[in-house]
C-alpha atoms as an extended CHARMM CRD file, in Angstrom:
* protein
*
       184  EXT
         1         1  MET       CA              0.0000000000        0.0000000000        0.0000000000  PROA      1               0.0000000000
         2         2  LYS       CA              2.7890000000        2.4560000000        0.9070000000  PROA      2               0.0000000000
         3         3  ASN       CA              4.5490000000        1.9530000000       -2.4440000000  PROA      3               0.0000000000
         4         4  TRP       CA              1.3050000000        2.5340000000       -4.3750000000  PROA      4               0.0000000000
         5         5  LEU       CA              0.5390000000        5.6370000000       -2.3190000000  PROA      5               0.0000000000
         6         6  ASP       CA              4.0560000000        7.0320000000       -2.6460000000  PROA      6               0.0000000000
         7         7  SER       CA              4.2990000000        6.5030000000       -6.4070000000  PROA      7               0.0000000000
         8         8  ASN       CA              0.8050000000        7.8390000000       -7.2220000000  PROA      8               0.0000000000
         9         9  TYR       CA              0.2750000000       10.6170000000       -4.6630000000  PROA      9               0.0000000000
        10        10  GLY       CA              3.6670000000       11.3170000000       -3.0860000000  PROA      10              0.0000000000
        11        11  THR       CA              2.6140000000       10.9750000000        0.5590000000  PROA      11              0.0000000000
        12        12  HSD       CA             -0.4370000000       10.5130000000        2.7760000000  PROA      12              0.0000000000
        13        13  ARG       CA             -0.6490000000       14.2850000000        2.8820000000  PROA      13              0.0000000000
        14        14  GLY       CA             -0.5880000000       14.3600000000       -0.9210000000  PROA      14              0.0000000000
        15        15  ILE       CA             -3.6120000000       12.1020000000       -1.2920000000  PROA      15              0.0000000000
        16        16  ILE       CA             -5.5400000000       13.9540000000        1.4170000000  PROA      16              0.0000000000
        17        17  ARG       CA             -4.8320000000       17.3230000000       -0.2210000000  PROA      17              0.0000000000
        18        18  LEU       CA             -5.8570000000       15.8360000000       -3.5910000000  PROA      18              0.0000000000
        19        19  TRP       CA             -9.1490000000       14.5800000000       -2.1300000000  PROA      19              0.0000000000
        20        20  ILE       CA             -9.8320000000       18.0230000000       -0.6910000000  PROA      20              0.0000000000
        21        21  SER       CA             -9.1020000000       19.6290000000       -4.0640000000  PROA      21              0.0000000000
        22        22  LEU       CA            -11.3680000000       17.1050000000       -5.8210000000  PROA      22              0.0000000000
        23        23  ILE       CA            -14.2020000000       17.8860000000       -3.4070000000  PROA      23              0.0000000000
        24        24  LYS       CA            -13.6960000000       21.5930000000       -4.0800000000  PROA      24              0.0000000000
        25        25  PHE       CA            -13.6950000000       20.8490000000       -7.8160000000  PROA      25              0.0000000000
        26        26  HSD       CA            -16.9670000000       18.9150000000       -7.6550000000  PROA      26              0.0000000000
        27        27  LEU       CA            -18.5380000000       21.6820000000       -5.5600000000  PROA      27              0.0000000000
        28        28  GLY       CA            -17.6680000000       24.1800000000       -8.2900000000  PROA      28              0.0000000000
        29        29  HSD       CA            -14.8910000000       26.0070000000       -6.4300000000  PROA      29              0.0000000000
        30        30  TYR       CA            -12.5950000000       25.9240000000       -9.4910000000  PROA      30              0.0000000000
        31        31  ARG       CA            -15.2390000000       26.5370000000      -12.1880000000  PROA      31              0.0000000000
        32        32  GLN       CA            -13.8900000000       30.0100000000      -12.9410000000  PROA      32              0.0000000000
        33        33  TYR       CA            -10.5150000000       28.4810000000      -13.8830000000  PROA      33              0.0000000000
        34        34  GLU       CA            -12.1210000000       26.3960000000      -16.6170000000  PROA      34              0.0000000000
        35        35  ASN       CA            -13.2420000000       29.4950000000      -18.5240000000  PROA      35              0.0000000000
        36        36  VAL       CA            -10.1710000000       30.2390000000      -20.6110000000  PROA      36              0.0000000000
        37        37  GLN       CA            -10.5030000000       32.3900000000      -23.7010000000  PROA      37              0.0000000000
        38        38  TRP       CA             -8.0690000000       30.3670000000      -25.8060000000  PROA      38              0.0000000000
        39        39  ASP       CA             -8.0120000000       32.8460000000      -28.6850000000  PROA      39              0.0000000000
        40        40  ARG       CA             -6.4510000000       35.4340000000      -26.3340000000  PROA      40              0.0000000000
        41        41  VAL       CA             -3.5980000000       33.1810000000      -25.1410000000  PROA      41              0.0000000000
        42        42  GLU       CA             -0.1930000000       34.3000000000      -26.4180000000  PROA      42              0.0000000000
        43        43  ARG       CA              2.1340000000       32.8080000000      -23.8000000000  PROA      43              0.0000000000
        44        44  LEU       CA              1.9630000000       29.9590000000      -21.2960000000  PROA      44              0.0000000000
        45        45  VAL       CA              3.3730000000       30.7410000000      -17.8450000000  PROA      45              0.0000000000
        46        46  PHE       CA              3.7500000000       27.7780000000      -15.4960000000  PROA      46              0.0000000000
        47        47  VAL       CA              3.5180000000       28.5540000000      -11.7690000000  PROA      47              0.0000000000
        48        48  CYS       CA              4.5620000000       26.4810000000       -8.7520000000  PROA      48              0.0000000000
        49        49  LEU       CA              6.1520000000       27.1080000000       -5.3700000000  PROA      49              0.0000000000
        50        50  GLY       CA              9.8930000000       26.9840000000       -6.0070000000  PROA      50              0.0000000000
        51        51  ASN       CA             10.1540000000       26.9650000000       -9.8200000000  PROA      51              0.0000000000
        52        52  ILE       CA             12.6040000000       24.0680000000       -9.5320000000  PROA      52              0.0000000000
        53        53  CYS       CA             10.4070000000       20.9790000000      -10.2230000000  PROA      53              0.0000000000
        54        54  ARG       CA              6.8480000000       21.2120000000      -11.5710000000  PROA      54              0.0000000000
        55        55  SER       CA              6.6940000000       24.5710000000      -13.3480000000  PROA      55              0.0000000000
        56        56  PRO       CA             10.0790000000       24.2240000000      -15.0580000000  PROA      56              0.0000000000
        57        57  PHE       CA              9.0960000000       20.7600000000      -16.2510000000  PROA      57              0.0000000000
        58        58  GLY       CA              5.9090000000       22.1540000000      -17.8040000000  PROA      58              0.0000000000
        59        59  HSD       CA              7.8900000000       25.0870000000      -19.2140000000  PROA      59              0.0000000000
        60        60  HSD       CA             10.5960000000       22.9730000000      -20.8510000000  PROA      60              0.0000000000
        61        61  TYR       CA              8.1310000000       20.3480000000      -22.0560000000  PROA      61              0.0000000000
        62        62  ALA       CA              5.9530000000       23.0230000000      -23.7180000000  PROA      62              0.0000000000
        63        63  ALA       CA              9.0710000000       24.7350000000      -25.1200000000  PROA      63              0.0000000000
        64        64  LYS       CA              9.6330000000       21.6520000000      -27.2770000000  PROA      64              0.0000000000
        65        65  SER       CA              6.4880000000       22.7160000000      -29.1980000000  PROA      65              0.0000000000
        66        66  ILE       CA              6.1420000000       26.4920000000      -28.7430000000  PROA      66              0.0000000000
        67        67  GLU       CA              8.4280000000       29.4750000000      -28.2270000000  PROA      67              0.0000000000
        68        68  SER       CA              6.2860000000       31.6910000000      -26.0380000000  PROA      68              0.0000000000
        69        69  VAL       CA              6.5500000000       30.0440000000      -22.6310000000  PROA      69              0.0000000000
        70        70  ALA       CA              7.8500000000       30.9200000000      -19.1650000000  PROA      70              0.0000000000
        71        71  SER       CA              7.7300000000       29.6790000000      -15.5820000000  PROA      71              0.0000000000
        72        72  ILE       CA              7.8140000000       31.2870000000      -12.1470000000  PROA      72              0.0000000000
        73        73  GLY       CA              7.7970000000       30.3630000000       -8.4760000000  PROA      73              0.0000000000
        74        74  VAL       CA              5.7250000000       32.0750000000       -5.8100000000  PROA      74              0.0000000000
        75        75  SER       CA              8.4170000000       31.5110000000       -3.1760000000  PROA      75              0.0000000000
        76        76  THR       CA             11.8560000000       30.9900000000       -4.6600000000  PROA      76              0.0000000000
        77        77  THR       CA             15.1950000000       32.6280000000       -5.3380000000  PROA      77              0.0000000000
        78        78  THR       CA             15.6660000000       33.9450000000       -8.8470000000  PROA      78              0.0000000000
        79        79  GLY       CA             18.6910000000       32.2640000000      -10.3890000000  PROA      79              0.0000000000
        80        80  ALA       CA             18.3870000000       28.9240000000       -8.5770000000  PROA      80              0.0000000000
        81        81  PRO       CA             18.8730000000       25.8320000000      -10.7430000000  PROA      81              0.0000000000
        82        82  ALA       CA             16.2840000000       23.1100000000      -11.2140000000  PROA      82              0.0000000000
        83        83  ASP       CA             16.2500000000       20.3500000000       -8.6090000000  PROA      83              0.0000000000
        84        84  PRO       CA             18.7640000000       17.5730000000       -9.5450000000  PROA      84              0.0000000000
        85        85  GLN       CA             16.1750000000       14.8370000000       -9.0260000000  PROA      85              0.0000000000
        86        86  ALA       CA             13.6950000000       16.7370000000      -11.2260000000  PROA      86              0.0000000000
        87        87  ILE       CA             16.3660000000       17.0700000000      -13.9310000000  PROA      87              0.0000000000
        88        88  LYS       CA             17.0340000000       13.3250000000      -13.7970000000  PROA      88              0.0000000000
        89        89  VAL       CA             13.3720000000       12.2800000000      -14.0300000000  PROA      89              0.0000000000
        90        90  ALA       CA             12.6530000000       14.9400000000      -16.6680000000  PROA      90              0.0000000000
        91        91  GLN       CA             15.4030000000       13.4770000000      -18.8570000000  PROA      91              0.0000000000
        92        92  LEU       CA             13.6690000000       10.0790000000      -18.6030000000  PROA      92              0.0000000000
        93        93  ASN       CA             10.6120000000       11.8350000000      -20.0420000000  PROA      93              0.0000000000
        94        94  GLY       CA             12.5770000000       13.4450000000      -22.8790000000  PROA      94              0.0000000000
        95        95  VAL       CA             12.7810000000       16.8950000000      -21.2970000000  PROA      95              0.0000000000
        96        96  ASP       CA             16.0570000000       18.7430000000      -20.7030000000  PROA      96              0.0000000000
        97        97  MET       CA             15.9070000000       21.0320000000      -17.6680000000  PROA      97              0.0000000000
        98        98  THR       CA             19.6610000000       21.3770000000      -17.1640000000  PROA      98              0.0000000000
        99        99  THR       CA             19.6910000000       25.0280000000      -18.2760000000  PROA      99              0.0000000000
       100       100  HSD       CA             16.6840000000       26.0630000000      -16.2010000000  PROA      100             0.0000000000
       101       101  ILE       CA             17.0550000000       29.1090000000      -13.9540000000  PROA      101             0.0000000000
       102       102  ALA       CA             14.2950000000       29.8240000000      -11.4200000000  PROA      102             0.0000000000
       103       103  THR       CA             12.3620000000       33.0760000000      -11.5190000000  PROA      103             0.0000000000
       104       104  ASN       CA             10.6190000000       34.4740000000       -8.4610000000  PROA      104             0.0000000000
       105       105  ILE       CA              7.1640000000       35.9490000000       -8.9750000000  PROA      105             0.0000000000
       106       106  ASP       CA              8.5270000000       39.3840000000       -7.9790000000  PROA      106             0.0000000000
       107       107  ASP       CA             10.8570000000       39.2770000000      -10.9970000000  PROA      107             0.0000000000
       108       108  TYR       CA              8.1470000000       38.2150000000      -13.4480000000  PROA      108             0.0000000000
       109       109  GLN       CA              6.7510000000       40.7290000000      -15.9240000000  PROA      109             0.0000000000
       110       110  ALA       CA              3.1920000000       39.9150000000      -16.9750000000  PROA      110             0.0000000000
       111       111  ARG       CA              2.4030000000       40.4040000000      -20.6620000000  PROA      111             0.0000000000
       112       112  LYS       CA             -0.8250000000       40.7530000000      -22.5410000000  PROA      112             0.0000000000
       113       113  GLY       CA             -2.0090000000       37.2660000000      -23.4830000000  PROA      113             0.0000000000
       114       114  ASP       CA             -0.3280000000       35.4220000000      -20.6060000000  PROA      114             0.0000000000
       115       115  LEU       CA             -2.1040000000       32.3240000000      -19.3490000000  PROA      115             0.0000000000
       116       116  LEU       CA             -0.9080000000       31.5300000000      -15.8290000000  PROA      116             0.0000000000
       117       117  LEU       CA             -1.0090000000       27.7740000000      -15.2000000000  PROA      117             0.0000000000
       118       118  MET       CA             -0.8860000000       27.1180000000      -11.4740000000  PROA      118             0.0000000000
       119       119  VAL       CA             -0.3890000000       23.6640000000      -10.0120000000  PROA      119             0.0000000000
       120       120  GLU       CA             -2.0520000000       24.3680000000       -6.6310000000  PROA      120             0.0000000000
       121       121  ASP       CA             -4.8890000000       26.6200000000       -5.5570000000  PROA      121             0.0000000000
       122       122  ARG       CA             -2.8860000000       27.9000000000       -2.6050000000  PROA      122             0.0000000000
       123       123  HSD       CA             -0.7850000000       29.9100000000       -5.0670000000  PROA      123             0.0000000000
       124       124  LEU       CA             -3.8000000000       32.0640000000       -5.9020000000  PROA      124             0.0000000000
       125       125  ALA       CA             -3.1510000000       34.6600000000       -3.2120000000  PROA      125             0.0000000000
       126       126  LYS       CA              0.2630000000       35.4480000000       -4.6960000000  PROA      126             0.0000000000
       127       127  LEU       CA             -1.1000000000       35.5320000000       -8.2480000000  PROA      127             0.0000000000
       128       128  GLY       CA             -4.0180000000       37.8340000000       -7.5220000000  PROA      128             0.0000000000
       129       129  ASN       CA             -1.9810000000       40.9990000000       -8.0900000000  PROA      129             0.0000000000
       130       130  LEU       CA             -0.9030000000       39.7940000000      -11.5380000000  PROA      130             0.0000000000
       131       131  VAL       CA             -4.4420000000       39.2740000000      -12.7460000000  PROA      131             0.0000000000
       132       132  LYS       CA             -5.7460000000       42.8130000000      -12.3000000000  PROA      132             0.0000000000
       133       133  SER       CA             -6.7660000000       43.2200000000      -15.9260000000  PROA      133             0.0000000000
       134       134  ASP       CA             -8.2780000000       41.1390000000      -18.6830000000  PROA      134             0.0000000000
       135       135  ASP       CA             -4.8500000000       40.9500000000      -20.3160000000  PROA      135             0.0000000000
       136       136  VAL       CA             -3.7980000000       37.9870000000      -18.1310000000  PROA      136             0.0000000000
       137       137  GLN       CA             -5.8100000000       34.8280000000      -17.5150000000  PROA      137             0.0000000000
       138       138  ILE       CA             -5.3470000000       32.1730000000      -14.8700000000  PROA      138             0.0000000000
       139       139  THR       CA             -6.1940000000       28.4870000000      -14.7560000000  PROA      139             0.0000000000
       140       140  MET       CA             -5.1740000000       25.3450000000      -12.9310000000  PROA      140             0.0000000000
       141       141  LEU       CA             -2.8620000000       23.1530000000      -15.0020000000  PROA      141             0.0000000000
       142       142  GLY       CA             -4.2270000000       19.8700000000      -13.6230000000  PROA      142             0.0000000000
       143       143  LEU       CA             -7.7730000000       20.6820000000      -14.7700000000  PROA      143             0.0000000000
       144       144  TRP       CA             -6.7030000000       20.1660000000      -18.3810000000  PROA      144             0.0000000000
       145       145  GLY       CA             -5.5500000000       16.5530000000      -18.1200000000  PROA      145             0.0000000000
       146       146  ASN       CA             -7.6940000000       13.7020000000      -19.4150000000  PROA      146             0.0000000000
       147       147  LYS       CA             -8.1200000000       12.7930000000      -15.7610000000  PROA      147             0.0000000000
       148       148  ARG       CA             -8.4940000000       16.0050000000      -13.7670000000  PROA      148             0.0000000000
       149       149  PHE       CA             -6.1070000000       16.6680000000      -10.8880000000  PROA      149             0.0000000000
       150       150  PRO       CA             -6.8000000000       20.1230000000       -9.4260000000  PROA      150             0.0000000000
       151       151  LEU       CA             -3.7240000000       19.5750000000       -7.2530000000  PROA      151             0.0000000000
       152       152  LEU       CA             -0.4100000000       18.4960000000       -8.7400000000  PROA      152             0.0000000000
       153       153  TYR       CA              1.2490000000       17.7310000000       -5.4270000000  PROA      153             0.0000000000
       154       154  ASP       CA              4.8680000000       18.8680000000       -5.0630000000  PROA      154             0.0000000000
       155       155  PRO       CA              7.2980000000       16.0040000000       -5.7900000000  PROA      155             0.0000000000
       156       156  HSD       CA             10.2760000000       17.8320000000       -4.2460000000  PROA      156             0.0000000000
       157       157  HSD       CA             12.2280000000       15.4100000000       -1.9980000000  PROA      157             0.0000000000
       158       158  LEU       CA              9.8590000000       12.5330000000       -2.8490000000  PROA      158             0.0000000000
       159       159  SER       CA             10.4310000000        9.3350000000       -4.8460000000  PROA      159             0.0000000000
       160       160  ASP       CA             11.4990000000        9.1620000000       -8.4830000000  PROA      160             0.0000000000
       161       161  GLU       CA              8.2930000000        7.2160000000       -9.0840000000  PROA      161             0.0000000000
       162       162  TYR       CA              6.1260000000       10.0750000000       -7.8430000000  PROA      162             0.0000000000
       163       163  PHE       CA              8.1820000000       12.6170000000       -9.8090000000  PROA      163             0.0000000000
       164       164  ASP       CA              7.4480000000       10.5240000000      -12.9000000000  PROA      164             0.0000000000
       165       165  THR       CA              3.7150000000       10.3400000000      -12.0690000000  PROA      165             0.0000000000
       166       166  CYS       CA              3.5640000000       14.0980000000      -11.5240000000  PROA      166             0.0000000000
       167       167  PHE       CA              5.4780000000       14.8090000000      -14.7380000000  PROA      167             0.0000000000
       168       168  LYS       CA              3.2230000000       12.4880000000      -16.7700000000  PROA      168             0.0000000000
       169       169  ARG       CA              0.1650000000       14.3590000000      -15.4360000000  PROA      169             0.0000000000
       170       170  ILE       CA              1.8040000000       17.6250000000      -16.5030000000  PROA      170             0.0000000000
       171       171  ILE       CA              2.5860000000       16.2240000000      -19.9810000000  PROA      171             0.0000000000
       172       172  ASN       CA             -1.0380000000       15.1530000000      -20.4610000000  PROA      172             0.0000000000
       173       173  ALA       CA             -2.3960000000       18.5430000000      -19.3670000000  PROA      173             0.0000000000
       174       174  VAL       CA              0.1160000000       20.5130000000      -21.4640000000  PROA      174             0.0000000000
       175       175  ASP       CA             -0.6660000000       18.4450000000      -24.5720000000  PROA      175             0.0000000000
       176       176  ASN       CA             -4.3620000000       19.2250000000      -24.1560000000  PROA      176             0.0000000000
       177       177  ILE       CA             -3.6650000000       22.9240000000      -23.5620000000  PROA      177             0.0000000000
       178       178  LEU       CA             -1.4240000000       23.1610000000      -26.6300000000  PROA      178             0.0000000000
       179       179  ALA       CA             -4.1990000000       21.6290000000      -28.7540000000  PROA      179             0.0000000000
       180       180  LYS       CA             -6.6580000000       24.2670000000      -27.4710000000  PROA      180             0.0000000000
       181       181  ALA       CA             -4.4000000000       27.3270000000      -27.4620000000  PROA      181             0.0000000000
       182       182  LYS       CA             -2.9580000000       26.8800000000      -30.9610000000  PROA      182             0.0000000000
       183       183  LEU       CA              0.2260000000       28.7830000000      -30.1250000000  PROA      183             0.0000000000
       184       184  ASN       CA              2.9270000000       29.1880000000      -32.7960000000  PROA      184             0.0000000000
């Protein structure tokens, strides 16, 4: 049971937080994040906590298909490299994150047409100031996978197996977003 839990949800806390997010989803709490005006999207901006695991993976995966992409962390140090474990598991998924440099939200410049793709709803408070106009939209990355995961639990310091699970969920969601957004 522990192996299954660890590889699919990261930790007991991960599955509990996912259940809570799924309840919120079914109660309509995230409905507003499903209303993306795809014709206005000009750049994908992936958002996570540290910009060293999840958001850079989404960024570098999407960058294989489009040019206009970025990633930020809501609590990180600009200039930090990607997590070594994330780099290793990303390479197994055909994504090179070796050149990634973290960007803190304070150093991010929003642009007209940005679609902010957050991996957790608790990042909303930090993103609120960036979404003051209609120029920037916000959604939850995990809502766009074939199987919806409102929470893409942080794999940092967890098993390679959970990193891989998390990254595969990101790949699925990004593929679906790229099909909808029709970016370069």
